[in-house]
C-alpha positions in Angstrom: 0.0 0.0 0.0 2.8 2.4 0.8 4.5 1.6 -2.5 1.3 2.4 -4.4 0.8 5.6 -2.5 4.4 6.6 -3.3 3.8 6.0 -7.0 0.6 8.0 -7.0 2.4 10.9 -5.2 5.3 10.9 -7.7 2.8 10.8 -10.6 0.8 13.8 -9.2 4.0 15.7 -8.5 5.2 15.1 -12.1 1.9 16.4 -13.5 2.0 19.5 -11.3 5.6 20.2 -12.3 4.8 19.8 -16.0 1.8 22.2 -15.6 4.0 24.7 -13.9 6.7 24.4 -16.6 4.1 24.8 -19.3 2.6 27.9 -17.7 6.1 29.3 -17.2 6.8 28.7 -20.9 3.5 30.3 -21.9 4.2 33.4 -19.8 7.7 33.6 -21.2 6.4 33.4 -24.8 3.8 36.1 -24.0 6.4 38.3 -22.3 8.8 38.0 -25.3 6.0 38.8 -27.7 4.8 41.8 -25.7 8.4 43.2 -25.3 9.7 42.4 -28.8 6.8 42.5 -31.2 3.8 44.3 -29.7 5.5 47.8 -29.7 6.1 47.4 -33.4 2.5 46.3 -34.0 1.3 49.2 -31.9 3.3 51.6 -34.1 1.9 50.1 -37.3 -1.7 50.3 -35.9 -1.3 53.9 -34.8 0.2 54.8 -38.2 -2.8 53.3 -40.0 -5.1 55.2 -37.7 -3.2 58.4 -38.5 -3.8 57.7 -42.2 -7.5 57.5 -41.5 -7.5 60.8 -39.6 -5.6 62.4 -42.5 -8.2 61.1 -45.0 -10.9 62.7 -42.8 -9.1 66.0 -43.0 -8.9 65.8 -46.8 -12.6 65.3 -46.8 -13.0 68.6 -44.9 -11.0 70.4 -47.6 -12.9 68.7 -50.4 -16.3 69.7 -49.0 -15.1 73.3 -48.4 -13.9 73.5 -52.0 -17.2 72.1 -53.3 -19.2 74.7 -51.2 -16.9 77.4 -52.7 -17.5 76.3 -56.2 -21.2 76.2 -56.0 -21.6 79.4 -54.1 -19.5 81.2 -56.6 -21.4 79.8 -59.5 -24.5 81.3 -61.2 -26.9 78.7 -60.0 -29.4 79.4 -57.1 -27.4 77.9 -54.3 -29.7 76.9 -51.4 -27.7 78.6 -48.6 -27.7 76.8 -45.3 -27.1 73.3 -46.7 -24.7 71.2 -44.7 -22.2 68.4 -45.2 -21.1 66.1 -42.5 -17.5 64.6 -42.3 -17.1 61.6 -40.1 -13.9 61.3 -38.0 -12.3 58.1 -36.8 -11.3 59.3 -33.4 -8.7 57.0 -31.9 -7.3 53.7 -32.8 -4.0 51.8 -32.8 -5.3 48.9 -30.7 -3.6 45.5 -31.0 -6.1 42.7 -30.3 -5.4 40.5 -27.2 -2.0 42.0 -26.5 -2.8 45.8 -26.4 -6.5 46.3 -26.8 -6.6 49.9 -25.5 -7.0 52.6 -28.1 -5.1 55.9 -28.5 -7.2 59.0 -28.4 -7.5 61.8 -31.0 -8.5 65.4 -30.4 -10.6 67.4 -32.9 -10.9 71.2 -32.5 -12.6 74.0 -34.3 -11.5 77.6 -34.1 -9.2 77.1 -31.0 -6.1 78.4 -32.9 -5.8 81.9 -34.3 -5.5 82.4 -38.1 -6.0 85.7 -39.8 -5.1 87.1 -43.2 -4.4 90.8 -43.8 -3.9 92.7 -47.1 -2.6 96.2 -46.8 -2.1 98.5 -49.8 1.0 100.7 -49.5 -1.1 103.8 -50.2 -3.6 102.9 -47.5 -1.5 101.5 -44.6 -4.3 102.3 -42.1 -7.0 100.4 -43.9 -6.1 96.7 -43.9 -8.4 94.2 -45.4 -8.8 91.4 -42.9 -10.2 87.8 -43.0 -10.6 85.9 -39.7 -9.9 82.5 -41.2 -10.4 80.2 -38.2 -9.6 76.5 -38.7 -10.1 72.8 -38.0 -7.3 71.0 -36.2 -6.8 67.3 -35.5 -4.2 66.2 -32.9 -3.2 62.6 -32.6 -2.5 61.4 -29.1 -0.5 58.3 -29.8 1.4 56.1 -27.4 4.1 54.8 -29.8 3.9 56.4 -33.2 5.0 60.1 -33.3 2.3 62.6 -32.6 1.2 64.7 -35.6 -1.1 67.7 -36.1 -3.4 68.0 -39.2 -4.6 71.5 -39.8 -7.1 73.0 -42.2 -7.0 76.8 -42.4 -7.7 79.4 -45.1 -8.1 76.7 -47.7 -4.8 74.9 -47.0 -4.2 71.5 -45.5 -1.1 71.4 -43.3 0.8 68.5 -41.7 2.8 69.5 -38.6 5.2 67.4 -36.5 7.1 69.0 -33.6 8.1 72.5 -34.7 8.0 71.7 -38.4 5.1 72.1 -40.7 4.4 71.3 -44.4 1.6 72.4 -46.7 0.2 69.2 -48.3 -2.9 70.6 -50.0 -2.8 74.1 -51.4 -5.2 77.0 -50.9 -6.7 79.1 -53.7 -4.0 81.8 -54.3 -2.7 82.7 -57.8 -0.4 85.3 -59.3 -0.7 85.6 -63.1 1.3 87.8 -65.4 -0.6 89.6 -68.1 0.6 88.7 -71.6 0.6 92.3 -73.0 2.3 94.2 -70.2 4.1 93.9 -66.9 0.9 94.0 -64.9 0.0 91.1 -62.6 -3.3 89.8 -61.3 -3.5 88.4 -57.8 -6.5 86.3 -57.0 -7.2 84.9 -53.5 -10.2 83.0 -52.3 -9.9 83.0 -48.5 -11.9 80.6 -46.2 -13.7 82.1 -43.2 -14.7 79.4 -40.7 -17.2 80.6 -38.2 -18.5 78.7 -35.3 -17.9 78.7 -31.5 -14.4 77.4 -30.4 -14.8 73.9 -29.2 -12.9 70.6 -29.1 -13.4 66.9 -28.3 -10.9 64.3 -27.3 -12.1 60.7 -27.7 -11.4 57.2 -29.0 -14.9 56.8 -30.5 -16.1 58.2 -33.8 -17.4 61.8 -34.0 -18.3 64.1 -36.9 -17.7 67.6 -38.2 -20.5 69.5 -39.9 -19.8 72.2 -42.5 -22.6 74.6 -43.6 -22.3 76.9 -46.5 -23.2 80.6 -45.8 -22.0 83.0 -48.5 -19.1 84.3 -50.6 -18.2 87.9 -49.9 -15.9 90.4 -51.5 -13.0 91.4 -49.3 -11.0 93.5 -51.8 -11.4 94.6 -55.4 -8.5 96.8 -56.3 -10.4 98.4 -59.2 -12.1 100.6 -56.6 -8.7 102.1 -55.5 -7.1 102.4 -58.9 -9.8 104.8 -60.1 -8.8 107.3 -57.4 -5.2 106.5 -56.6 -3.8 105.1 -59.8 -2.2 101.6 -60.3 -1.3 99.6 -57.2 2.5 99.0 -57.3 3.1 97.6 -53.8 1.2 95.9 -51.0 1.7 93.4 -48.1 0.0 90.1 -47.5 0.3 88.9 -43.9 -0.9 85.6 -42.5 -1.0 85.2 -38.7 -0.7 81.5 -38.0 1.1 78.9 -35.9 2.3 77.1 -39.0 4.6 79.7 -40.5 7.0 77.2 -42.1 4.3 75.8 -44.3 2.9 79.2 -45.3 6.3 80.8 -45.9 7.4 78.0 -48.2 4.1 78.0 -50.1 4.0 81.8 -50.6 7.6 81.9 -51.8 7.0 79.0 -54.3 3.9 80.7 -55.6 5.5 84.2 -56.0 8.8 83.0 -57.6 6.9 81.5 -60.5 6.3 85.0 -61.9 8.5 87.3 -59.8 12.1 87.5 -58.5 12.8 87.2 -54.8 14.7 90.2 -53.3 13.8 92.5 -56.2 10.0 92.2 -56.8 9.1 90.7 -53.4 10.4 89.4 -50.1 9.1 87.2 -47.3 9.5 87.8 -43.5 8.4 85.4 -40.9 8.4 84.9 -37.2 6.8 82.2 -35.0 3.5 84.0 -35.3 3.1 85.4 -38.8 4.4 85.3 -42.4 4.5 88.6 -44.4 4.8 88.6 -48.2 5.8 92.1 -49.4 5.6 93.3 -53.0 8.0 96.1 -53.9 7.4 99.1 -56.2 9.7 98.1 -59.0 7.5 99.1 -61.9 5.0 96.2 -61.6 1.3 97.0 -61.2 -1.1 94.7 -59.5 -4.8 94.0 -59.8 -5.9 92.3 -56.6 -9.2 90.4 -56.1 -9.9 88.8 -52.8 -13.1 86.9 -51.9 -13.9 84.9 -48.8 -16.1 81.8 -48.5 -18.0 81.9 -45.2 -18.6 78.4 -43.7 -19.9 77.4 -40.3 -18.0 74.5 -38.6 -19.6 72.6 -35.8 -18.4 69.5 -34.0 -20.8 66.5 -33.7 -23.8 66.2 -35.9 -26.1 68.7 -34.3 -29.2 70.2 -35.7 -29.6 73.0 -38.2 -27.3 76.0 -37.8 -28.4 79.6 -37.3 -26.5 81.4 -40.0 -26.8 85.0 -40.8 -30.3 86.0 -41.9 -31.5 82.5 -42.6 -34.9 81.7 -41.3 -34.2 79.3 -38.4 -37.8 79.2 -37.0 -38.5 75.7 -38.4 -35.3 74.2 -37.1 -35.9 75.8 -33.6 -39.4 74.4 -33.6 -38.1 70.9 -34.4 -35.6 71.1 -31.6 -38.2 72.2 -29.1 -40.7 69.6 -30.1 -38.4 66.6 -30.3 -35.8 67.4 -27.6 -33.5 65.3 -29.7 -30.2 65.8 -31.5 -28.8 64.4 -34.7 -26.0 61.8 -34.3 -23.8 60.4 -37.0 -23.9 56.7 -37.8 -21.3 55.1 -40.0 -23.8 52.3 -40.7 -27.5 52.7 -40.1 -30.0 49.8 -40.7 -33.7 50.7 -40.5 -36.1 47.9 -41.1 -39.9 48.1 -41.1 -42.8 46.1 -42.3 -45.1 47.8 -44.8 -45.0 51.4 -46.0 -43.8 54.3 -44.0 -42.2 57.7 -44.3 -41.1 60.1 -47.0 -37.9 61.2 -48.8 -38.1 65.0 -48.4 -38.4 67.3 -51.4 -35.5 69.5 -52.2 -32.9 67.2 -50.7 -30.3 65.7 -53.1 -27.3 63.5 -53.9 -24.4 64.8 -56.0 -21.4 63.2 -57.5 -18.7 63.6 -60.1 -18.7 61.2 -63.0 -15.1 60.1 -63.5 -16.0 58.7 -66.9 -14.0 56.2 -68.9 -10.8 57.2 -70.7 -11.7 55.1 -73.6 -15.4 56.2 -73.9 -16.5 59.4 -72.2 -20.2 58.7 -73.0 -20.4 55.3 -71.5 -22.4 56.3 -68.5 -25.9 57.6 -68.5 -29.1 58.5 -66.6 -32.6 57.9 -67.9 -35.4 60.3 -67.0 -38.8 58.9 -68.0 -36.8 56.5 -70.3 -35.1 59.5 -72.0 -31.4 58.9 -71.8 -28.8 61.6 -71.0 -25.2 60.5 -71.5 -22.6 61.7 -69.0 -19.2 63.0 -69.9 -16.1 62.6 -67.9 -15.8 65.1 -65.0 -19.5 66.0 -65.2 -20.9 67.1 -61.8 -24.3 65.5 -61.5 -26.9 66.6 -58.9 -30.2 64.8 -58.5 -32.7 66.9 -56.5 -35.8 65.2 -55.1 -38.8 66.8 -56.7 -41.7 66.6 -54.3 -42.0 64.4 -51.2 -41.5 60.8 -52.3 -43.5 58.1 -50.5 -41.9 55.2 -52.3 -38.7 54.5 -54.2 -35.4 52.5 -54.3 -31.7 53.3 -54.5 -28.6 51.1 -54.8 -24.9 52.2 -55.0 -21.5 50.9 -53.9 -18.0 52.3 -53.6 -17.6 53.0 -57.4 -21.0 52.6 -59.1 -24.6 53.8 -58.9 -27.1 51.4 -60.4 -30.5 52.6 -59.1 -32.1 55.9 -57.9 -35.8 55.5 -58.6 -37.3 58.8 -57.5 -38.8 61.9 -59.1 -36.0 64.4 -59.5 -34.6 67.5 -61.1 -31.3 66.6 -62.7 -28.6 69.2 -62.9 -25.4 68.6 -64.8 -22.5 71.1 -64.3 -25.0 73.4 -62.5 -27.5 73.4 -65.4 -31.0 71.9 -65.2 -31.0 69.2 -67.9 -34.1 67.2 -67.2 -36.8 66.4 -64.6 -39.1 63.5 -64.0 -38.8 59.9 -62.8 -35.4 58.2 -62.9 -36.1 55.0 -64.8 -32.5 54.0 -65.2 -28.9 55.0 -64.1 -25.5 53.5 -64.8 -22.5 55.2 -63.3 -19.6 52.8 -62.8 -16.9 55.2 -61.7 -17.7 58.3 -59.5 -16.3 60.4 -56.7 -17.0 63.5 -54.6 -20.3 62.1 -53.3 -22.4 64.7 -51.5 -25.8 64.3 -49.9 -28.5 66.1 -48.1 -30.9 63.3 -48.8 -33.5 63.2 -45.9 -35.9 60.4 -44.9 -38.6 61.0 -42.2 -40.7 58.3 -40.6 -43.6 59.8 -38.5 -44.3 58.3 -35.1 -47.8 57.1 -36.2 -46.2 55.0 -39.0 -43.3 53.7 -36.9 -42.9 50.3 -35.3 -39.5 49.6 -36.7 -36.1 48.1 -36.0 -33.2 50.5 -35.9 -29.5 49.5 -35.6 -26.6 52.0 -35.7 -23.0 50.8 -35.9 -23.9 47.3 -34.6 -26.0 48.6 -31.7 -29.8 48.0 -31.6 -31.4 51.3 -30.6 -35.0 50.2 -31.3 -36.0 46.5 -31.2 -38.9 44.9 -32.9 -40.4 44.2 -29.5 -41.6 45.8 -27.4 -43.4 48.1 -29.9 -41.9 51.6 -30.2 -43.8 54.4 -31.7 -40.9 57.0 -31.9 -40.4 59.0 -35.0 -37.1 58.3 -36.8 -35.4 60.8 -39.2 -32.3 60.1 -41.4 -30.3 63.0 -42.9 -27.4 63.2 -45.3 -27.9 59.6 -46.5 -25.0 58.0 -48.2 -22.9 54.8 -48.6 -21.7 53.1 -45.4 -17.9 53.3 -45.0 -18.1 50.2 -42.7 -20.1 48.2 -45.2 -17.9 48.4 -48.3 -19.4 51.9 -49.1 -22.7 50.2 -49.9 -26.1 51.9 -49.8 -29.5 50.4 -50.4 -33.0 52.0 -49.9 -36.3 50.3 -50.5 -39.7 51.6 -49.3 -43.0 50.7 -50.8 -46.3 49.2 -49.7 -44.7 45.9 -48.6 -41.4 46.9 -47.0 -39.2 49.8 -45.7 -35.5 49.1 -45.5 -32.5 51.4 -45.3 -28.8 50.3 -45.1 -26.7 53.4 -45.3 -24.6 56.0 -43.4 -25.9 59.4 -42.3 -27.2 61.4 -39.3 -30.2 60.2 -37.4 -32.5 61.4 -34.7 -35.1 59.5 -32.7 -38.1 61.7 -31.6 -40.0 60.2 -28.7 -43.7 61.2 -28.1 
């Protein structure tokens, strides 16, 4: 008996020792991986997250440029329209080994940026634009921190004390062919809105709303009384003087000679481009695009003299706010809701290098061929109580609604879209709005994987969707179907739930 007990004890001890050795080996392997590999994986993950944040900032510039283009055109721009840019705030997590995310900080109008133009003959009468700006700060743990800045039409990358201009503003100097006169054209960007910022590791959004284009300086007014303009100063007050000094010098030296026709002085707070009286005459035209920037996906903005009574009433009645969803799924049995009249989708047809007329839109079966680079705008004509739409990352195959179709800002046709084939597009913009009244509700609503309204118990809240577009987390896919049998949306956009 004692021998058997001894054998059992030795066997148990061997098992325990083997388990301890295996656990020790496992912990050793995990420690080696965390010390040797996880930091590199963390750097790669945070770098990828920074690329996403940069892409979001590029979207800000793109939308601001589009607003500028349409407000400066001859069409009747519906002032007060908004575009929402989603931001991927935070990232850089490594599953299992380092699941925590780095934060990102998004700020509006928290850094000063102004532009002044002073004519030599009127030194006490500067023409000033309060530019404002949107700034994204990465708050990484491994990858170097970077600052992405949009101000006065420029997109700037800063790291430490150095900054570079990656996307240029609208600033041109052109020499006249017949004489030594020069034309200086500047379109400044004036971002209004209260200073605010948010630091988070969860997605947020920035809303831009177009207000107006205003004249800042037309030198023709001065030349009538004072004669030609032969010298002036352009000063930009900014924290990113390296980027602006390099850009202004590169722009000026294309037509002028440094040290003779112009010079550049800069400090840590401003950059000054000075044009000398060397026999050159300048015609100067400066406009500013006024945009309102707002963090989050709040309700309609009060801009200038716009009539905000309706938006205020909606806010009072609902007590709700609009929130951005990267993927929204709304599912309802039977018919419900409307697509609102006057809302629209817009895109640029990238065409086909081999056949520019390959893509088309049919209105009441009448086909309109699209050319490469055509800007197409489909405006909902009358509230739509039924319809369908389908599009993916690079093609639009269905948009069955009554519309007014604009191509390059010109009304081309109106009626029911009976066919559409656009296989390569970009620059998608949308104010498309769907409203589901409470008395027609009883629906399922999911946003970014979270169920906000379940099939049961029954919920009679009203649901509104705004700025409907393809879902970036669903392969840029969008589908809409609503008729007498079914109502189904799979899209991105802003939403609000209005409880009775």
